N, C-alpha and C positions, 0 to 999 in steps of 0.2 A: 125467422129472425127479424122480420119487418116490424112486428108488434112490439117486442122488447126494445128495439132501437128507437121507435117512436116514443115509447114511454120514457126511455132514458133521456132523450132530447127535451121532452116537455118538462120532466122533473128537474133537469139541469137548468133550464130557463127559469123555472119557478124559484129554484134555489138562489140563482143570481139576483133575481128580482127582490127576494127577501132581504138581501144585503144592500141593494142599491136604492130601491124605492122606499121613501119614508112611510112609515106606518105599516109596512108589510113584513116586519120582523117575525111576527108569529107564524108566517107561512113556512119558515124554516123547519118548524116541527113536523110538517107533512112532507115538504119537498125533499129534505135530507134523506129520510128512510126510503122514499120512492126512488131517488137517484141511486142509492146504494143497491137496492133490490134489483133495479133494471140493469145496472152494471154487472151484478153477479150472474143474472140470467144470461146476458150477452157472452160473458166469459165462459160459462158452462157450455153454451151452444157452440161456440167457436172451437173449444177444445175437444168437443165430442165428434166433430166432423171427421178427423183422421181415423178415429176408432170405428166410426160407422163404415167408412170405406174399407177398412181392413176386415170388418165383420161381414162384408158382402160374400155371397156364395162364390166359389171359385169359378163357376161357369160364367160369371160376369167379367172376370179378369181375362185380358187378352192372353192367349197361349199359342204356341206354334202349332200350325196345322200339320196333320200327318201327310207326308208327301204322297202324291198319287203313285200307283205302280208305274214302272217304266213302260214306255209305249211298245207296241208289238206291230210287226208288219206280217200279214198273212200272204203267203205265196199262193194266190187263189188257183192258178192253173195246176199247181201241184196238189193242193189240198182237195180239189174237187174230184180227184181220182182215188182218194183213200179207200173208198168202199167198192170192192169188186173191180177196181181198176177201170171204172166206167165214169165218164164225166157226169157229175151230178151236182148242181148248185146247192141242193139240200145239204150236202156235206159241208160246204163252206158256211151255210147258214147255221148248222149245228155248232161249228167251231166259233163263229161270231157270238152266238148265244152263250156258249160255255165261257168265253172270255169276258163278255160284258157282265155276266152274273158274278164274276170274281172281281169286278171293279176295273177291268181294263177298258181302254177305248181303242180297239184295233183298227188299223187301216188294211185294205185289201188291194193287191195288185194282180192284174191279169195280163196274159199275152193277148195280142190283137185278135187271135183266132178263137179265143175262149167262147165267144158268143156263138160261133158256128158249131162248136162241139156240143153246146148245151141246147141251142134252139134252131140251128141251121141258118142263122143270120148273124150279121155283125151287131154287137151290143156295145153301146158306149157307157160312160160312167153313170149317167142317169138311169139307164135300164138296170144296171147291176145294183144301183142304190135302192131302187124300188123292190128288187127281188130279195135283197139282204136286210132291208130296213135300216140302212146306214146313211148318213149324210153324203151327198155327192163329193164333198171335200175329202172324204176318207176312202174314196175309190179311185183307182188309177188303172186305165187301160192303155198299155204301152202301144205306141204307134206301129203301124204296119211296117214290116221289114226290120224292126228294132228288137233285138233279143231282150227278153224281160229280166233275165238273171242279173246283169250288171246294173240295171235300173233299180231293182229291188235291193241289191247289196248297197248301192250308193245311198238310196233313201234311208235304209236302216242305219248306215253310218252317220248320215247327217242328223238323224233323230236320236242317235244313241239307243237304238231299238234292237230287240232280238227279232228273229224271223221264225214264223211257224211254217215248217216245211219238212219233207223227208228227203229233199234234194241236198246233196253235200257240196254242190258248187265247186267241184274239183277243178273245172276249167278256169275258174276265176279266183282260185285260192292265192295265186301269186300277188294279185292286186288287192285282195281282201283277205289277209291272213287271219282276221278275226273269226272267220268261219271255222277255224280249228279250235277256237276257245270253247271249252266245255260249257254247255248251256246256251251258247249263242244261237244255235239252231235248235228249235223246239220240235221234236218229233211227235207224231200222233198217229191215230188209226182207230180201227174198231176191233173190239174183242167181245165175243158173245153178244153182239148187237149193240154194245155200248161204246161211245166215243171215249178215248183216253188221250190225254195230252201230257207230255213230259215237261210240265211247267216248272217243277221244283228242282230240276237238276238231272244230270245223267243217271239213268237207271231207275228213276222214279216214274212209274207209269200208272199213277193213280187214275181211276176213271174220272172223266170230266162230266159224264152224265150217267144216270142209272139205266140199266137195260130195261127195255119194256117188259112188263109182266107177261108171262106165257099165257096164251088163251086156252081155255079148256076145250078139248076136242069133243 
């Protein structure tokens, strides 16, 4: 738009000079058409700008983002016993991978003795973070002598999150009646070597991972 504007100004000045300066009357023959032409081009460009905006691809127009899935809290001390009722951090890792592959950003909470059950020593948040591949901020190891269940329930309530566990928290149901809400507690386990999670509601136990292929004997 800069070039037509400059042409319009120059033509307008020349047109005024043709009327004001003695002897320049013939200049009006050139200046008048140029002024009109420049004004026409400016009007066309100005009016075309709204149409150009509307013609842009929809991807350039701001649109509401799809809200992320609700947060989930994994009861690590419960989940790590899902396979053969033996403490195994690999089970928690399987659950974390299954959830992250579906777009969730889970947090994991452990009892203070979880490290002893897994490795024979106390393990803090950083140790579990390295084993699970999660940020330290998403790991919680409950303090010694503190029951983990009410901490997990309170954290889930504060985050408006569901809990991945096979525990029913019956001892805490009076203070946390949401545990009786269908779908609030997400069950899981292994079936034919494959992890399943009841993410989509009661009774839906679709596999979270595919079973490993059988090896030929």
